[in-house]
C-alpha positions as CSV (number, residue, x, y, z in Angstrom):
1,X,53.5,-176.0,24.1
2,X,55.6,-177.3,27.0
3,X,57.9,-180.0,27.6
4,X,56.7,-182.6,29.9
5,X,56.1,-182.3,33.5
6,X,58.9,-182.4,35.6
7,X,58.7,-184.4,38.6
8,X,58.6,-182.2,41.7
9,X,61.6,-182.5,44.0
10,X,61.3,-183.3,47.8
11,X,62.4,-180.4,49.6
12,X,65.2,-182.3,51.4
13,X,67.3,-184.7,49.7
14,X,71.3,-185.2,48.4
15,X,72.5,-183.7,45.4
16,X,71.2,-185.7,42.1
17,X,74.4,-184.7,40.7
18,X,77.1,-187.6,40.7
19,X,80.6,-186.7,39.6
20,X,80.9,-189.1,36.9
21,X,77.6,-188.1,35.3
22,X,79.4,-184.1,35.2
23,X,82.2,-185.9,33.5
24,X,80.6,-187.7,30.9
25,X,77.9,-184.3,29.9
26,X,81.1,-182.0,29.7
27,X,82.7,-184.4,27.4
28,X,79.9,-184.2,25.1
29,X,80.0,-180.3,25.2
30,X,83.4,-180.0,24.6
31,X,83.0,-182.0,21.5
32,X,80.1,-180.0,20.5
33,X,77.3,-182.7,20.4
34,X,74.0,-182.3,21.5
35,X,73.9,-183.0,25.1
36,X,69.9,-183.7,26.5
37,X,69.6,-185.4,29.6
38,X,67.3,-185.5,32.6
39,X,68.1,-184.6,36.3
40,X,66.9,-187.0,38.8
41,X,64.8,-186.4,40.6
42,X,63.9,-183.1,38.6
43,X,65.5,-180.9,36.0
44,X,66.9,-181.0,32.3
45,X,69.8,-179.9,30.6
46,X,69.9,-179.2,27.0
47,X,72.6,-178.1,24.8
48,X,72.3,-177.8,21.0
49,X,76.0,-177.1,20.1
50,X,78.8,-175.1,20.9
51,X,77.0,-172.1,22.0
52,X,78.7,-168.8,23.9
53,X,75.7,-169.0,26.8
54,X,73.5,-170.9,29.0
55,X,70.2,-169.8,30.2
56,X,69.6,-171.5,34.4
57,X,66.3,-172.2,36.3
58,X,67.2,-173.1,39.4
59,X,63.7,-174.4,41.9
60,X,63.2,-173.4,45.0
61,X,64.1,-176.2,47.5
62,X,59.8,-176.0,48.9
63,X,58.9,-176.5,45.3
64,X,56.2,-174.0,44.9
65,X,57.0,-172.2,42.0
66,X,54.1,-173.7,39.3
67,X,55.5,-172.7,35.4
68,X,58.5,-170.6,36.0
69,X,60.7,-173.3,34.4
70,X,58.8,-173.5,31.3
71,X,60.4,-170.0,30.7
72,X,63.5,-171.7,29.4
73,X,62.2,-174.6,27.0
74,X,62.9,-173.9,23.8
75,X,66.6,-172.2,23.8
76,X,69.1,-173.7,22.7
77,X,71.1,-173.8,25.8
78,X,69.4,-174.4,29.3
79,X,70.0,-175.6,32.4
80,X,66.8,-176.9,34.9
81,X,68.0,-177.6,38.5
82,X,67.3,-178.2,42.1
83,X,68.0,-175.2,44.3
84,X,69.1,-177.0,47.1
85,X,71.8,-176.0,48.9
86,X,73.2,-179.4,48.7
87,X,73.6,-178.9,44.6
88,X,75.1,-175.7,44.6
89,X,78.8,-176.6,44.7
90,X,78.0,-179.2,42.2
91,X,76.0,-177.1,39.9
92,X,78.6,-173.9,40.5
93,X,81.4,-176.4,39.0
94,X,79.4,-177.8,35.7
95,X,78.3,-174.3,34.7
96,X,82.2,-173.0,35.4
97,X,83.2,-176.0,33.1
98,X,80.5,-175.2,30.6
99,X,81.6,-171.7,30.7
100,X,85.3,-172.6,29.9
101,X,84.6,-174.8,27.2
102,X,82.1,-172.6,25.0
103,X,84.0,-169.2,26.0
104,X,87.4,-170.9,24.3
105,X,85.2,-172.5,21.1
106,X,83.0,-169.0,20.9
107,X,85.2,-166.4,22.3
108,X,82.8,-164.9,25.3
109,X,80.3,-166.5,27.6
110,X,77.0,-164.6,29.6
111,X,74.9,-166.7,32.4
112,X,71.5,-165.3,32.0
113,X,69.6,-166.8,35.1
114,X,66.2,-167.0,35.5
115,X,63.6,-166.8,38.5
116,X,59.7,-165.7,39.7
117,X,59.9,-162.5,41.3
118,X,57.6,-162.0,44.8
119,X,54.2,-160.4,44.1
120,X,54.0,-156.6,44.8
121,X,51.7,-156.6,48.1
122,X,49.3,-154.1,46.4
123,X,49.0,-156.5,43.8
124,X,48.7,-159.7,45.1
125,X,45.0,-160.1,45.9
126,X,43.8,-158.8,42.7
127,X,41.5,-160.8,40.7
128,X,42.8,-162.2,37.3
129,X,41.1,-160.0,35.0
130,X,42.6,-156.5,37.0
131,X,46.4,-158.0,37.3
132,X,48.8,-155.7,35.2
133,X,51.1,-156.8,32.4
134,X,54.3,-158.5,32.7
135,X,57.3,-157.2,34.8
136,X,60.9,-157.9,34.4
137,X,63.9,-156.7,36.9
138,X,67.4,-157.4,35.6
139,X,70.1,-157.7,37.9
140,X,73.7,-156.7,37.1
141,X,76.8,-156.6,38.5
142,X,77.8,-153.2,40.0
143,X,81.1,-153.1,38.4
144,X,81.7,-154.1,34.9
145,X,77.9,-154.2,33.9
146,X,77.8,-154.8,30.2
147,X,75.4,-151.8,29.3
148,X,74.8,-152.0,25.6
149,X,73.5,-155.2,26.6
150,X,71.8,-154.6,29.5
151,X,69.9,-151.4,27.2
152,X,69.0,-154.1,24.3
153,X,67.6,-156.6,26.5
154,X,65.6,-153.9,28.8
155,X,64.3,-152.6,24.9
156,X,63.3,-155.9,23.9
157,X,61.7,-156.9,27.3
158,X,59.7,-153.6,27.3
159,X,58.0,-154.8,24.1
160,X,56.1,-157.7,25.8
161,X,52.8,-156.8,26.3
162,X,50.2,-158.9,28.6
163,X,46.7,-158.0,28.7
164,X,47.4,-155.2,25.8
165,X,49.7,-153.7,28.4
166,X,53.1,-152.9,28.2
167,X,55.8,-154.2,30.4
168,X,57.7,-152.4,33.3
169,X,61.3,-153.0,33.3
170,X,63.5,-152.5,36.0
171,X,67.5,-152.4,36.0
172,X,69.1,-153.3,39.3
173,X,73.2,-152.8,39.8
174,X,74.3,-155.3,42.8
175,X,76.8,-157.6,44.6
176,X,74.1,-160.6,44.1
177,X,72.8,-162.2,40.9
178,X,70.8,-165.0,41.8
179,X,67.2,-165.7,43.2
180,X,66.3,-165.4,46.9
181,X,68.1,-167.6,49.3
182,X,70.4,-168.8,47.2
183,X,74.2,-168.2,46.3
184,X,75.2,-166.8,43.2
185,X,76.3,-169.9,40.6
186,X,79.7,-167.6,39.5
187,X,81.1,-165.3,42.2
188,X,82.6,-162.0,40.9
189,X,86.2,-163.4,41.0
190,X,84.9,-166.5,38.8
191,X,83.6,-164.1,36.3
192,X,86.9,-162.2,36.4
193,X,89.0,-165.3,35.6
194,X,86.6,-167.1,32.9
195,X,85.6,-163.7,31.2
196,X,82.2,-164.0,31.3
197,X,79.3,-162.5,32.7
198,X,76.2,-163.2,35.2
199,X,73.2,-161.4,34.7
200,X,69.9,-162.3,36.6
201,X,66.5,-161.8,35.3
202,X,63.6,-161.9,37.9
203,X,60.2,-162.3,36.2
204,X,56.8,-161.4,37.9
205,X,54.7,-164.5,38.2
206,X,51.9,-163.1,36.1
207,X,51.5,-166.5,34.5
208,X,49.7,-168.4,37.5
209,X,46.7,-167.3,40.0
210,X,48.7,-165.3,43.3
211,X,46.5,-167.1,45.8
212,X,46.6,-171.0,44.5
213,X,49.4,-171.4,41.7
214,X,47.0,-172.8,38.9
215,X,48.5,-171.7,35.5
216,X,47.3,-169.2,33.3
217,X,48.4,-170.9,30.2
218,X,48.1,-168.3,27.5
219,X,49.9,-165.4,30.0
220,X,52.7,-168.3,30.3
221,X,52.9,-168.6,26.3
222,X,52.9,-165.1,25.5
223,X,55.8,-164.4,27.9
224,X,57.4,-167.6,27.0
225,X,57.4,-166.2,23.3
226,X,58.7,-162.4,24.4
227,X,61.1,-163.5,27.0
228,X,63.1,-165.6,24.3
229,X,63.1,-162.9,21.9
230,X,64.7,-161.0,24.3
231,X,67.1,-163.3,25.5
232,X,68.8,-163.7,22.2
233,X,69.0,-160.3,21.7
234,X,70.3,-159.6,24.6
235,X,72.7,-162.2,24.1
236,X,73.6,-161.2,20.6
237,X,74.3,-157.5,21.6
238,X,76.7,-159.3,24.3
239,X,78.4,-161.2,21.9
240,X,78.8,-158.4,19.5
241,X,80.4,-155.8,21.8
242,X,82.9,-158.8,23.0
243,X,84.0,-159.1,19.5
244,X,83.2,-162.9,19.8
245,X,83.0,-165.6,17.2
246,X,80.3,-163.5,14.4
247,X,77.1,-164.0,14.4
248,X,75.0,-162.4,11.6
249,X,71.8,-162.4,13.3
250,X,70.4,-163.2,17.0
251,X,67.9,-165.8,15.4
252,X,71.0,-167.7,14.9
253,X,71.4,-168.6,18.5
254,X,68.1,-170.5,18.7
255,X,67.8,-174.2,18.6
256,X,68.9,-176.5,15.7
257,X,68.0,-179.8,18.0
258,X,64.5,-180.8,17.8
259,X,63.2,-183.4,20.2
260,X,61.1,-186.1,19.3
261,X,58.1,-184.5,19.9
262,X,58.4,-182.0,17.2
263,X,58.5,-184.3,14.6
264,X,55.8,-186.6,15.8
265,X,53.5,-183.6,16.2
266,X,54.4,-182.1,12.2
267,X,54.4,-185.8,11.0
268,X,51.0,-186.5,12.8
269,X,49.3,-183.1,11.6
270,X,50.5,-183.7,8.0
271,X,49.2,-187.2,8.1
272,X,45.9,-185.5,9.1
273,X,46.2,-182.7,6.2
274,X,47.2,-185.5,3.9
275,X,43.8,-187.7,4.5
276,X,41.6,-185.3,2.8
277,X,41.2,-182.8,0.1
278,X,38.7,-180.3,0.7
279,X,38.3,-178.7,-2.7
280,X,38.1,-181.9,-4.2
281,X,35.3,-183.2,-1.6
282,X,33.3,-179.7,-2.1
283,X,33.7,-179.1,-5.7
284,X,30.5,-180.5,-7.6
285,X,31.5,-183.1,-9.9
286,X,28.7,-182.0,-12.9
287,X,29.3,-178.6,-13.1
288,X,29.1,-178.9,-17.2
289,X,25.7,-180.9,-17.2
290,X,24.3,-178.1,-14.2
291,X,24.9,-175.6,-16.3
292,X,23.5,-177.3,-19.4
293,X,20.2,-177.6,-17.1
294,X,20.5,-174.1,-15.6
295,X,20.4,-172.8,-19.5
296,X,17.7,-175.0,-20.8
297,X,15.7,-173.8,-17.6
298,X,16.4,-170.2,-18.8
299,X,19.0,-169.5,-15.4
300,X,15.9,-169.4,-13.2
301,X,16.2,-172.6,-11.2
302,X,18.7,-173.2,-8.6
303,X,20.9,-175.7,-10.3
304,X,21.6,-178.9,-8.6
305,X,25.1,-179.8,-7.5
306,X,26.5,-183.5,-7.2
307,X,29.7,-184.0,-5.0
308,X,32.1,-186.8,-4.3
309,X,31.2,-189.4,-1.4
310,X,33.2,-188.7,1.9
311,X,35.8,-191.0,2.3
312,X,36.9,-190.0,5.8
313,X,34.6,-189.6,9.2
314,X,35.4,-185.9,10.5
315,X,34.6,-187.0,13.8
316,X,36.9,-189.4,14.2
317,X,39.7,-187.6,12.4
318,X,38.8,-184.4,15.1
319,X,39.7,-187.2,17.6
320,X,42.7,-188.0,16.4
321,X,43.6,-184.6,15.8
322,X,43.4,-183.6,19.2
323,X,45.2,-186.4,20.7
324,X,48.4,-184.8,18.9
325,X,50.5,-183.8,22.4
326,X,51.2,-180.2,21.0
327,X,51.9,-179.3,25.0
328,X,55.1,-181.6,24.6
329,X,56.6,-179.2,21.8
330,X,59.4,-176.6,23.8
331,X,59.9,-174.8,20.8
332,X,57.7,-171.9,20.9
333,X,58.0,-170.9,17.6
334,X,57.2,-174.1,16.3
335,X,54.7,-174.7,19.0
336,X,52.8,-171.7,17.6
337,X,52.6,-172.9,14.4
338,X,51.6,-176.4,14.9
339,X,48.5,-174.9,17.6
340,X,47.4,-172.5,14.5
341,X,47.5,-175.8,12.1
342,X,45.5,-177.6,14.2
343,X,42.7,-175.2,14.9
344,X,42.4,-174.8,10.9
345,X,42.4,-178.2,10.7
346,X,39.4,-178.7,13.1
347,X,38.1,-175.9,10.5
348,X,38.4,-177.5,7.5
349,X,36.8,-180.6,8.9
350,X,33.9,-178.7,10.1
351,X,33.4,-177.8,6.4
352,X,33.8,-181.2,5.1
353,X,31.1,-182.6,7.6
354,X,28.9,-179.8,7.0
355,X,28.7,-180.0,3.3
356,X,25.7,-178.8,2.2
357,X,23.8,-177.5,5.3
358,X,23.8,-174.4,6.4
359,X,26.5,-174.4,9.1
360,X,28.9,-174.4,6.2
361,X,28.8,-170.8,5.4
362,X,29.7,-170.6,9.0
363,X,32.9,-172.8,9.5
364,X,33.6,-171.8,5.7
365,X,33.8,-167.5,7.0
366,X,35.7,-169.3,10.2
367,X,38.7,-170.7,8.0
368,X,38.6,-168.5,5.0
369,X,37.3,-164.9,6.2
370,X,35.0,-162.7,4.8
371,X,35.8,-159.3,2.2
372,X,36.3,-156.8,4.5
373,X,34.8,-153.1,2.7
374,X,38.4,-152.5,1.8
375,X,38.6,-155.5,-0.3
376,X,35.3,-154.7,-1.9
377,X,35.9,-151.2,-2.9
378,X,39.1,-152.7,-4.7
379,X,36.6,-155.1,-7.1
380,X,34.4,-152.9,-7.8
381,X,37.3,-150.4,-8.9
382,X,38.6,-153.1,-11.2
383,X,35.2,-153.7,-12.8
384,X,34.5,-150.3,-13.1
385,X,38.2,-150.1,-14.9
386,X,38.0,-152.9,-16.9
387,X,34.8,-153.0,-19.5
388,X,32.3,-155.9,-19.4
389,X,33.2,-156.5,-22.9
390,X,36.8,-157.6,-22.9
391,X,38.1,-160.6,-24.1
392,X,40.9,-162.6,-24.2
393,X,43.4,-161.4,-26.5
394,X,43.5,-163.5,-29.6
395,X,39.6,-164.0,-30.0
396,X,38.4,-167.6,-29.5
397,X,41.5,-169.9,-29.9
398,X,42.1,-171.5,-27.2
399,X,43.7,-175.3,-26.5
400,X,41.3,-177.6,-25.1
401,X,41.9,-180.3,-22.0
402,X,44.3,-183.0,-23.7
403,X,46.3,-180.2,-25.0
404,X,46.8,-178.1,-21.9
405,X,47.8,-181.0,-20.5
406,X,50.3,-182.2,-23.0
407,X,51.9,-178.4,-22.2
408,X,51.7,-179.1,-18.6
409,X,53.9,-182.1,-18.7
410,X,56.4,-180.2,-20.8
411,X,56.4,-177.8,-18.1
412,X,56.7,-180.4,-15.6
413,X,60.3,-181.7,-17.6
414,X,61.4,-178.6,-16.8
415,X,61.4,-179.0,-13.5
416,X,62.8,-182.7,-13.2
417,X,65.9,-181.0,-14.2
418,X,66.2,-179.7,-10.7
419,X,64.4,-182.5,-9.5
420,X,64.9,-185.8,-11.0
421,X,62.8,-187.8,-8.2
422,X,59.5,-185.3,-8.8
423,X,56.5,-187.1,-8.8
424,X,54.1,-184.8,-10.2
425,X,51.4,-186.0,-12.7
426,X,49.0,-184.4,-15.2
427,X,45.8,-185.8,-15.2
428,X,42.6,-185.1,-17.7
429,X,39.6,-186.0,-15.7
430,X,35.6,-186.1,-16.3
431,X,35.0,-185.8,-12.0
432,X,36.7,-182.3,-11.6
433,X,35.8,-178.5,-12.7
434,X,38.8,-176.7,-14.3
435,X,42.2,-176.7,-12.9
436,X,42.7,-178.2,-9.8
437,X,46.6,-178.8,-8.0
438,X,45.8,-181.5,-5.6
439,X,48.5,-183.9,-3.6
440,X,51.3,-183.1,-6.0
441,X,49.5,-183.4,-9.1
442,X,47.5,-181.1,-11.8
443,X,44.1,-182.6,-12.7
444,X,42.1,-180.7,-15.8
445,X,38.5,-181.0,-16.4
446,X,38.0,-182.7,-19.7
447,X,36.1,-180.0,-20.9
448,X,38.8,-177.5,-19.7
449,X,39.6,-174.6,-22.3
450,X,42.6,-172.2,-22.1
451,X,43.4,-169.3,-24.1
452,X,46.6,-169.4,-26.1
453,X,47.2,-166.1,-24.6
454,X,47.2,-167.5,-21.3
455,X,48.7,-170.8,-21.7
456,X,51.6,-169.6,-19.8
457,X,50.5,-167.6,-16.8
458,X,48.1,-170.7,-16.5
459,X,51.2,-172.8,-16.2
460,X,53.0,-170.6,-13.7
461,X,49.8,-170.2,-11.8
462,X,49.1,-174.0,-11.3
463,X,52.6,-175.5,-11.8
464,X,54.9,-172.8,-11.1
465,X,53.5,-171.5,-7.9
466,X,51.1,-174.5,-6.4
467,X,53.5,-177.6,-7.5
468,X,56.6,-175.8,-7.0
469,X,55.7,-175.2,-3.3
470,X,54.1,-178.5,-3.0
471,X,57.6,-179.9,-3.7
472,X,60.1,-177.7,-2.1
473,X,57.9,-178.1,1.2
474,X,58.1,-181.6,0.3
475,X,62.0,-181.7,0.7
476,X,62.2,-179.6,3.7
477,X,62.5,-181.4,7.2
478,X,58.7,-180.2,8.3
479,X,56.3,-182.2,6.8
480,X,53.4,-179.4,7.4
481,X,55.6,-177.2,4.6
482,X,54.2,-179.0,2.0
483,X,50.4,-179.7,3.2
484,X,50.2,-176.0,4.1
485,X,50.1,-174.1,7.4
486,X,47.5,-172.7,8.8
487,X,46.0,-169.7,6.6
488,X,48.2,-170.7,3.4
489,X,45.8,-170.7,0.8
490,X,45.6,-166.7,0.6
491,X,49.1,-166.2,0.1
492,X,49.3,-169.1,-2.4
493,X,46.8,-167.7,-4.6
494,X,47.7,-164.5,-4.2
495,X,51.3,-165.7,-5.4
496,X,49.4,-167.7,-8.0
497,X,48.4,-164.4,-9.6
498,X,51.5,-162.9,-9.0
499,X,53.0,-165.6,-10.9
500,X,50.6,-164.7,-14.1
501,X,51.8,-161.0,-13.8
502,X,55.6,-161.4,-13.9
503,X,55.2,-164.0,-16.3
504,X,53.3,-160.9,-18.6
505,X,50.0,-163.2,-19.0
506,X,47.9,-161.1,-16.4
507,X,45.1,-159.3,-18.3
508,X,42.1,-157.3,-17.8
509,X,40.0,-160.4,-18.5
510,X,41.6,-162.1,-15.7
511,X,41.3,-159.2,-13.0
512,X,37.7,-159.0,-13.9
513,X,37.1,-162.5,-13.0
514,X,38.8,-162.3,-9.4
515,X,36.9,-158.8,-8.5
516,X,33.6,-160.8,-9.6
517,X,34.6,-163.7,-7.4
518,X,35.0,-161.2,-4.3
519,X,31.6,-159.7,-5.0
520,X,30.0,-163.0,-5.4
521,X,31.4,-163.7,-1.6
522,X,29.8,-160.3,-0.7
523,X,26.5,-161.4,-1.8
524,X,26.4,-165.0,-0.4
525,X,27.7,-163.6,2.9
526,X,25.0,-160.9,2.9
527,X,22.4,-163.7,2.2
528,X,22.0,-163.9,-1.4
529,X,21.1,-167.0,-3.0
530,X,22.6,-168.9,-6.1
531,X,20.1,-167.5,-8.9
532,X,20.5,-163.4,-7.0
533,X,24.6,-163.9,-7.1
534,X,24.2,-165.3,-10.8
535,X,22.0,-162.2,-11.7
536,X,24.5,-159.9,-9.8
537,X,27.2,-160.8,-12.3
538,X,25.3,-161.4,-15.1
539,X,23.0,-158.2,-15.5
540,X,24.9,-156.0,-13.6
541,X,28.6,-156.8,-13.8
542,X,28.0,-157.9,-17.7
543,X,29.6,-161.4,-16.9
544,X,29.2,-163.7,-19.8
545,X,26.7,-166.7,-18.7
546,X,28.9,-169.5,-18.7
547,X,31.6,-167.6,-16.7
548,X,29.1,-165.7,-14.2
549,X,27.5,-169.3,-13.9
550,X,30.9,-170.2,-12.8
551,X,32.0,-168.2,-10.3
552,X,28.4,-168.6,-9.0
553,X,28.9,-172.1,-8.7
554,X,32.4,-171.9,-7.1
555,X,31.1,-169.6,-4.4
556,X,27.8,-171.8,-4.0
557,X,29.5,-174.7,-3.3
558,X,29.1,-177.0,-0.6
559,X,27.1,-174.6,0.9
560,X,29.0,-171.1,0.3
561,X,32.8,-171.2,-0.1
562,X,34.1,-167.8,1.2
563,X,37.8,-169.2,-0.4
564,X,37.4,-167.3,-3.9
565,X,38.1,-163.6,-2.0
566,X,41.8,-164.8,-1.3
567,X,42.9,-164.6,-5.1
568,X,42.7,-161.0,-4.5
569,X,43.2,-160.3,-0.8
570,X,46.1,-162.3,-1.2
571,X,47.7,-160.5,-4.4
572,X,47.2,-157.0,-2.4
573,X,48.7,-158.0,0.6
574,X,51.8,-159.4,-1.5
575,X,52.1,-156.4,-3.2
576,X,52.6,-154.4,0.0
577,X,54.8,-157.2,1.2
578,X,57.2,-156.7,-1.5
579,X,56.8,-153.0,-1.8
580,X,57.5,-152.8,1.9
581,X,61.1,-155.4,0.9
582,X,60.2,-158.7,1.9
583,X,61.7,-161.4,-0.2
584,X,59.8,-163.0,-3.0
585,X,61.9,-166.2,-2.7
586,X,61.0,-166.7,0.7
587,X,57.3,-167.9,-0.4
588,X,58.7,-170.5,-2.4
589,X,60.4,-172.2,0.8
590,X,56.3,-174.3,0.7
591,X,53.0,-173.6,1.9
592,X,52.4,-170.9,4.6
593,X,50.8,-167.5,5.1
594,X,52.5,-164.1,5.0
595,X,52.3,-163.4,8.2
596,X,54.5,-166.4,9.3
597,X,57.0,-165.8,7.0
598,X,59.2,-164.3,10.3
599,X,58.5,-167.5,11.9
600,X,59.8,-168.8,8.4
601,X,62.9,-166.4,8.7
602,X,63.9,-167.6,12.1
603,X,63.7,-171.2,11.7
604,X,65.7,-170.2,7.9
605,X,68.7,-168.8,10.3
606,X,68.2,-171.4,13.0
607,X,69.2,-174.1,10.3
608,X,65.9,-176.1,10.5
609,X,64.7,-175.3,7.4
610,X,66.7,-175.7,4.0
611,X,66.8,-173.6,0.9
612,X,64.4,-174.3,-2.1
613,X,64.9,-177.4,-4.5
614,X,63.0,-175.7,-7.4
615,X,63.3,-172.5,-8.7
616,X,59.7,-171.3,-10.7
617,X,61.0,-171.0,-14.3
618,X,59.2,-167.3,-14.7
619,X,62.0,-165.7,-12.6
620,X,65.0,-166.1,-15.0
621,X,63.2,-164.3,-17.9
622,X,64.4,-160.6,-18.1
623,X,60.6,-159.3,-18.2
624,X,60.3,-160.8,-14.5
625,X,63.3,-159.1,-13.1
626,X,61.9,-155.6,-14.4
627,X,58.8,-156.4,-13.0
628,X,60.1,-157.3,-9.3
629,X,61.6,-154.1,-9.6
630,X,58.6,-151.8,-10.1
631,X,56.8,-154.5,-7.3
632,X,59.5,-153.5,-4.9
633,X,59.7,-149.8,-5.3
634,X,56.1,-149.8,-4.1
635,X,53.1,-150.9,-6.3
636,X,49.6,-150.9,-5.1
637,X,46.8,-152.7,-6.5
638,X,45.2,-149.8,-8.5
639,X,48.4,-149.1,-10.3
640,X,49.0,-152.8,-11.2
641,X,45.2,-152.6,-12.5
642,X,46.0,-149.7,-14.4
643,X,49.3,-150.9,-16.0
644,X,47.7,-154.6,-17.0
645,X,44.7,-153.0,-18.5
646,X,46.3,-149.9,-20.2
């Protein structure tokens, strides 16, 4: 998660900052360009653009302050420098010049210096598991302190929780805002001349062992994220009070320029994700013939499923996966997203390796989860409300695979007006079951049939959701947004079902199928075999033979795949999201999970992400707009079921 380790500083040496070097740096700052340079032998300066702040860390001359400099990595403007007395004058000059330039461009400037506080004597000998939570001291000038800024900064730091304990925050007013043994980078007179403010933040070093200095990486990450958010919120309030150049949101103060480590990590993670399609590898290629054999055996013998040969070695891909040096990613938001994706890819590779084995179900539960009591209750309520005899409107009229493929190609033609380079195609194949969106294409089973009343809803599910988000993600700078961030399946499938509703094609029969999948997964995790699952669906819940077989096949494929419960769970989560004011358009940027929406929004504010290129066709219908209004007013799953089945 952190930048490359910086070289330790000798305790006694001349200042490495040369005057000609400082002049070159200031010229870049004056022009609003990206300044990113290493100080020799220790330190770094990074300034994205014209910004009204600078975060500073000065390393103590003795050089025994492990981890503290990492708290600043990822900020849009930071300076890591030696705290040697011989460096003070040039550092002070550099900071003054940066303050003058940025104040002129932005209308204000605030300097925040961060350092490690001393451990309280009573806590220094504590065992790691007994150590307290985060603690901060905010140091402010006695005269002219920005009270509103201090209040926001204090409240934001109080939200930092470590080891499940709230932070302790104290605000102290004095004449000196500097680490122990060092002079302030700006005197009071200089602050007044420059019309800027200097604040200090002393952080209790709970991210390392107080005895031997070894880092606690999880504590350091938590503290880094919390401090980064608090700094931006405090700076934003300072600028708002000073009537500087307006910023619409505190997240606009975040970093825009990404390091090579970000793009390289994203590329390598996406490349591994693109190397295999889990669903294709765990979906039987003989589903139709397996059904015929199952029926001939009077539904009493577990069918034999055949799968595609695995064309990758999961162990080799895992080795490649863990060679990606995510610790070099400075940005705390992107580091978290990358770490989550690495864990998910690890789990999906386990699924691929364990196909057909008992361990497959355990790996699936880790990746996709299992139904909780509320989801099972919701599924049972749907099956209670919707009669078992419900049929698709329009009787038996249906499009075969080739007719549906033609309709899908017409649908894709609509999106080529928005994106002429759209590479999506539709393939009718014998080796897939049903419909699968894979690698930016739509695969249609040769024996697939889609009821005429469900054609448009199915197109909005597969094309208007899965392919639209794939190509919107492909148009983003981050490649993972088309592969899918960790946990994206639940939100993707929920969004696809919601698209069916917004297109006017979600009906009782479809909801019964989604509910049946939840109960089938529940039976699976409780130890039921294929025959028991099939009989529960057919005999107890009233599903027709082939439909019950298909649901059971989807759930038992590979050795027990729990993914099919995410459709109903994702739909329920999206109803809560929209009812609480969430924006549907945000979910179209690419493939990601609902819990990642705040991070996606942050990256949008920071202009790391672009606006989506493709807009689903169903959003332009008047009926869809009316449905969205109801969803935003608050529509729970039970009410939606009642509306659909009315």
